[in-house]
C-alpha positions, 0 to 999 in steps of 0.5 A: 669651121669654114675654109680659106679655099672656100672663101673665108679669106680676107677680102670677102666673106664666104657668103659672097663667094659661094652663094649664087646658083639656081633657085628656088630650092628643091626639097630633097627626098629624105631617104635615111632616118634610121640608125646605121649599125653594122652596115645596116639601117635599123630601127631604135631598139625602143622603137622611139623616134624624134622629129627634126625640124625646118628652122625656117618655119618650125615644120617637121622635116622627118621623124628619126629613130632615137637611139639610146644606151641599148642602141649604143651598146649595139653600135659599140659591139659592131665597132669592137668586132670590126676592130678586133676581128675585121680587116680595116685595122689590118689593111695596108695604109694605102688600101685604107686611103684608096677606099677613103678616096672613093668615099671623097669621090662619092661625097662630091658626086652627091654634093648637091643632095647632101647640101640640100639635106644640110641646108634644110635641116640647119637653115643654111644657104645651099650654095655656101653649104655645097662650097664650104661644108661639102668641100671641107668634108670631102677635102678632109677625106682626101687629106687623111687618105693621103696620111694613112700610109704615112704613120710611122714610129721612130727608132730610139737611141737608147743609153744601154745595150738595148735597142728600141723603137716605137709603134703608133697603133690605132687606139680602137673604137672611137666615139665621135660626137658632132655639132649642129652648126657644121654637121657634114664638116664635122663628120668629115674632120672627125671621121677621116683621121680615125679611118686613116689611123685604122680606128672604127667609130660610133658617130652621134650627130646632134639631134637638130641636124641628123640627116647628113650623117645618115646619108654619109653613112650610106655613101661610106658603105658604097665606097667599100668601108666594111660593116661595123667600121662607121656606125651612126646613132642619132639621139640626145646628149643625156641618153645616146651621148652619155652612153658613148662617153661612159661606155667601157668599150669605147677607147676615146671620145672626141667632142665638139660642142658647149663647155658645159657638155665637155665637162660632163663627158670628162666626168663620164670618162673619169667614172668609166674606163678613163678613156682619153677625151678630146674637146673643141668647145666654145669660144669668145674670140677677139678680132683686134683691128689697128689704126693702120688697117684697111677700113673697108677690109676690116669692116668686111672681116668683122661682119663675116667673122661675126655673122657667117652661118648666122653667128653659129660658129664657135670661133666667131669673133664675137669681141671686136676691138678697134683702135681709138684712131679709126673707131668712130669711122669704123662704127659708121661704116659698119652700121652702113654696111649692116643696112645691106645685110639680108636676113631671110629664107636662104633656101629660096632667095639668093640675096639672103646673107643670113638664115634662121637660127638652128631651132627654137631653143637656140633662137630664144637663147640668143634673144635672151642674150640681147636682152641682157645687153640692153639691160646691162646698158650697152647701146644697139648700133643695129638690130636687136630684134626677131624678124619674120612672121614665122621661123627662127630669124634674128636681126644682125645685132651690133652692141657698142659701149660694151664693158668687159664685165657684161654678160654679152662680153664674157659668155658665148652667145652662138648667134649674130651678135657682135660687141664692139669695143675700143682700145688705145694701145697694143698692151691694152689690146692684148690685155683685153684679148686674154681677159676671157676663159676661152681660147679658141680663136683670134684675129689681128688686122694690121699693116705693121708686121712687128705689131702683128707678130707681138699680138700673135705671140701674146694672145692665148688662143689655138689659132690667130689669123692675121688680116684674114679670118675663118682661114681653116684648111685640112692641113692646118691644126684647129683647136683651143686652149683654156676652156675652149678644150684641148686636142686638134682637129685637122692637119697631121696632129689630128691623127694623134688622137686616134693612135696609141704609142707603144715602145718596143725594147730588145737587148743588143748583144755583140753590136759593134756600136751603140 
């Protein structure tokens, strides 16, 4: 996820607005590599560790404590004690908000070091990371700090001689499983509403990018968040993640990641305590460009919507539909634009637009999809090959002559691969956009308000952007439909995941009115 306030708007991709700054990159000191449980950094019970690697080279950055079921048990116990007996859910909302604001201040104050950690761990441009990822995390904390004292129930007008009202109570211990593509952003947008609601949390960062979550845990303690309220357990999905999803003392799970893992988490919930599960999963989002579009703007939108963050974005517009009247000109201009797109080391070259894929497994997965596209008969307009002598770099790849039944048009690739397709009518564009199992996002580029409104109301997706893309903000709900999941991050709707509604009813005796 990226933010409009950080350059995700219609005119320029976020890379162009957020890059810059002095280079070369200075590698940060790695200070936190242990589990964070009950306010302390501790080794895993097993003593095991795992390596987190620099995707630019494949070299080891650090060894990190590997949490599993025993460590999750300890973290959940700390979170449960902090919820059942601690001060956090018993504070006033305004006091929680003040502490969360201090947390946001610390995130901004240490933004340079956080951005360096995340850039090193994920192969991202440090300028973009500082502006987008760190800005989003701090922004979410501030937004929900302001919401913490605005959680209200309602008075019920009942049909009998009864009076009723509702309470919105913190749900309890929240398990938060975050992905590797925007780890600091995702930490912020999941932890912030949980804290505002009065919940306690156990966070499992992705094994590819654990360093920023551990750093954020330390900042949370400095801000005054009580011990046990935030716990961070790095580890692997089949062990630490599965332990959270199946834990009898975890009251809800919020997960962002693949559809396949989302299914496993729902199954684990069903087999354990039937905890509610909220999922933000994969996407195969369409970007629909009509004949009347500003061609230069449309090309820039398509490029940023596909290749921002190396294509490692769940809502990337990897299906680009262009109306036949401008298709040939669009294709030519897109091919020209990609000639100036720079792939390389984003930490040491300010010209770089695209860094390496996050790890070897993702690199190989993206290349396998490119091979599928070639074998199925799609035409390579640009890219299609790995690049560089080391690390996990892939050329930005655009396929034309793509058919709807091709694997590259149906499955999420999560890398720098665009499928470019042609359409004739509004009806055809809507039908093609909806011909997917996913429903996360969509984009429309047109100057015709009637066309825009028709498409917006017809496309089945959680968010539809008109003449912009990646325009995400803390006050705008974000989440999908169909196999892209359910439940909202960001906006006041995000609080609903962490609150239980309780109805209270008492008799009315002798009241002069109902």
